[in-house]
Each structure stands twice: as C-alpha cells, then as structure tokens.
C-alpha positions in Angstrom: 236.4 -2.9 -20.4 235.5 -0.1 -19.2 234.6 0.6 -22.7 232.8 -2.3 -23.1 230.3 -1.5 -20.3 229.7 2.2 -20.8 228.9 1.0 -24.5 226.3 -2.1 -23.2 224.9 0.6 -20.5 224.7 3.4 -23.2 222.7 0.9 -25.2 220.1 -1.0 -22.9 218.8 2.0 -21.7 217.8 3.7 -24.9 216.8 -0.4 -26.5 214.8 -0.5 -23.1 213.9 -3.7 -22.9 211.6 -3.9 -20.1 209.3 -1.6 -21.5 209.4 -3.7 -25.0 208.8 -6.7 -22.7 205.6 -5.6 -21.4 204.4 -4.4 -24.7 205.0 -7.9 -25.6 203.3 -9.3 -23.2 200.2 -7.4 -24.5 200.1 -8.3 -28.1 201.5 -12.2 -27.8 200.2 -15.8 -26.6 201.9 -16.8 -23.8 202.9 -19.7 -26.3 204.4 -17.8 -28.4 206.5 -15.9 -26.2 209.6 -17.7 -26.9 209.9 -17.7 -30.6 208.5 -14.2 -31.1 211.5 -13.4 -28.5 213.9 -15.1 -30.4 213.0 -13.8 -33.7 212.7 -9.9 -31.8 216.2 -10.0 -30.9 217.5 -12.0 -33.7 216.1 -8.9 -36.1 217.6 -6.1 -33.6 221.3 -7.9 -33.4 221.3 -8.2 -37.2 220.4 -4.7 -37.9 222.3 -3.3 -35.4 225.6 -4.9 -36.4 225.1 -3.7 -40.5 224.2 -0.5 -38.8 228.0 -0.4 -36.9 229.6 -1.3 -40.1 228.0 0.8 -43.1 226.1 3.2 -41.4 228.7 6.2 -41.5 228.9 4.7 -45.3 225.9 5.6 -45.8 225.6 9.4 -44.4 228.7 9.8 -46.6 227.1 9.3 -49.3 224.1 11.9 -48.8 226.9 13.9 -47.7 226.0 13.5 -43.9 228.7 14.3 -41.5 228.6 12.7 -38.1 228.7 16.4 -36.1 225.1 16.7 -37.8 224.1 13.3 -36.7 225.5 14.0 -33.0 223.4 16.9 -33.0 220.2 15.5 -34.5 220.7 12.4 -32.4 220.7 14.4 -29.4 217.9 16.1 -29.9 216.0 13.0 -30.7 217.4 10.6 -27.7 216.3 14.3 -25.6 212.7 14.0 -26.6 213.1 10.3 -25.9 214.5 10.6 -22.6 211.8 13.4 -21.9 208.6 11.0 -22.8 210.2 8.4 -21.0 210.9 10.2 -18.1 207.1 12.0 -17.9 206.0 8.5 -18.2 204.4 8.6 -21.3 204.1 5.3 -23.6 206.6 4.0 -25.0 204.5 3.4 -27.6 203.6 6.4 -28.2 207.2 7.5 -28.2 208.6 5.0 -30.8 206.1 3.6 -32.9 202.2 5.0 -34.4 199.0 3.4 -33.0 198.4 2.2 -36.8 201.5 0.1 -35.9 200.4 -0.9 -32.5 196.9 -1.5 -33.6 197.8 -3.3 -36.6 200.4 -5.5 -34.7 197.5 -6.8 -32.5 195.9 -8.1 -36.0 199.5 -10.2 -37.5 200.8 -13.4 -36.2 204.1 -12.3 -36.7 204.9 -9.0 -34.7 208.4 -10.4 -33.6 209.8 -8.0 -36.9 207.2 -4.9 -36.5 206.5 -3.4 -34.3 208.7 -4.8 -31.5 212.2 -4.8 -33.3 211.3 -2.0 -35.7 210.4 0.6 -34.1 210.2 -0.2 -30.4 213.7 -1.1 -29.7 215.1 -0.7 -32.7 214.3 2.8 -33.4 215.8 6.5 -34.2 217.5 6.7 -31.2 219.4 3.8 -31.0 220.4 4.0 -35.0 222.0 7.4 -34.0 223.9 5.9 -31.0 225.5 3.0 -32.9 226.4 5.8 -35.8 228.1 7.7 -32.7 229.3 5.0 -31.2 231.1 3.9 -33.7 232.6 6.7 -35.2 234.2 7.5 -31.4 235.9 4.2 -31.7 238.8 4.8 -33.4 241.0 1.4 -33.1 240.1 -1.6 -33.9 240.0 -2.9 -30.3 237.5 -0.3 -29.6 235.3 -1.9 -32.6 235.8 -4.8 -30.9 234.4 -4.0 -27.6 231.6 -2.0 -29.2 230.6 -5.3 -31.4 230.9 -7.2 -27.9 228.1 -4.9 -26.4 225.8 -4.9 -29.3 226.0 -8.2 -28.7 225.5 -8.2 -24.7 222.7 -5.6 -24.7 221.1 -7.8 -27.9 221.6 -10.8 -24.9 219.9 -8.9 -22.2 217.4 -8.1 -24.9 216.3 -11.4 -25.1 216.7 -12.5 -21.6 214.1 -9.7 -20.9 211.4 -10.6 -23.6 212.0 -14.6 -23.3 211.0 -13.7 -19.4 208.8 -11.1 -20.6 205.9 -12.2 -18.1 207.3 -13.0 -14.8 208.8 -9.6 -15.8 206.0 -8.2 -15.9 204.4 -9.6 -12.9 207.2 -9.2 -10.8 207.7 -5.2 -11.7 204.2 -4.7 -11.9 202.8 -1.7 -13.9 204.6 1.2 -11.2 208.2 -0.9 -11.3 208.0 -0.9 -15.3 207.3 3.0 -15.0 209.6 3.6 -12.2 212.7 1.6 -14.6 211.5 3.5 -17.6 212.0 7.0 -15.7 215.2 6.1 -14.3 216.1 4.9 -17.6 215.1 7.9 -19.4 217.5 9.9 -16.7 220.7 8.3 -18.5 219.6 8.3 -22.0 218.9 12.1 -21.0 222.7 12.3 -19.6 224.2 10.5 -23.2 221.3 13.4 -25.6 223.1 16.3 -23.9 226.6 14.4 -24.2 226.2 14.1 -28.2 224.2 17.1 -28.8 226.7 19.4 -26.9 229.6 17.4 -28.9 228.0 17.3 -32.2 227.1 21.7 -32.1 230.5 22.5 -30.6 232.4 20.4 -33.8 230.1 21.7 -36.3 230.4 25.2 -34.6 234.4 25.1 -34.8 234.1 23.9 -38.8 232.2 26.6 -39.4 
C-alpha cells in the first residue's frame, strides 16, 4: 500500500491534472467536456501501460541504459518543477504555442495536445520507465499498474469536472496547487538525478 501511494503521488504530481483541467476549459465547449475527458484519460492510460511494459525494451534496443534515463529524466523534471514553481504557463512547459493554437481550431483536441504532450509528456514517460525499473518484483509491477490506473482515474475526475474545479480554485488557487506540485516534482527530480549520476559514476 505504501508503494502504491508513492507511485500514485509521483505520477499525479507530474500529470498535474488540475492545470490540464484549466487548459481544457479554455479550449472546449462545456457540452464537449465529458467526451473529451473520456478520450484524453483513455489515451493517457493506454500510453502509460504501453510505456510501462515496452519502454525499457525500446531503450535497450537503442543501447540506452536506465541510469542515463534517470539522469536526463531528473533534469527534465527539474526544469518542469522550476517552471511550475515560478508560475510559468503549463502549456509553455509541456507543449508548443503552435500546438496550443492549433488545438483551438480542431474539433477533437482530446489526444493532441491535451493527452499528449500536456499530460503525457517527456517527464511522465521518464518517470514511468524509471519506476518500472525500480519495481523488481511482480507485486511491485502490479502496484505500479494500480497506481497508473488510480492516477488516470483522478485525471478523469479532474477533467470531467474541470469547470467546477476551475471555478472553485480560481486562477490563484490553480497557481498555488501548481507551485506545490512543482516542489514535489523537484524533490523527485533530485532523487532521479542523483541516483542516475551515482550509477553512471560507479559503472564508469
């Protein structure tokens, strides 16, 4: 249970569904929120499970070891956390302005840019791969899978009721939550970075 909680908190802070909900409200009509929420969440869930089971093999195919991913992943998460702590736009941190503008012109934005890359971005991909590598037993793998499902469920609830969440928190509330999540992501980033550099140094 402790590991499930750790995995879930790690994943949900990097996903930052509260900020994604605020973005979605600005991009879709109120009547479209239920359908877009469902498609976005399903995309994140499927992509996460695929990354969990196939991500490590893809890295090995290209000759990339896990310590290297931990190190660069730590850097990516650290940059993300700095952006969040400083209150910079989450869109700027996870997607380009072109993608954001294009989204406003498309009927279906559930997959791009909401699911990818606003929610399922480089930092989240790296986190899943690293956590999966640390999950050495079948029980740990199941716990991580449960955490992915739970974080996806929390993301769906946040997106489904995005209008209410945005009104309840307001712009200042969303910024406060984002900054708090940025601090947690920063701590996770240092764990990944130090662990990766240490493993690379010992293996050198």
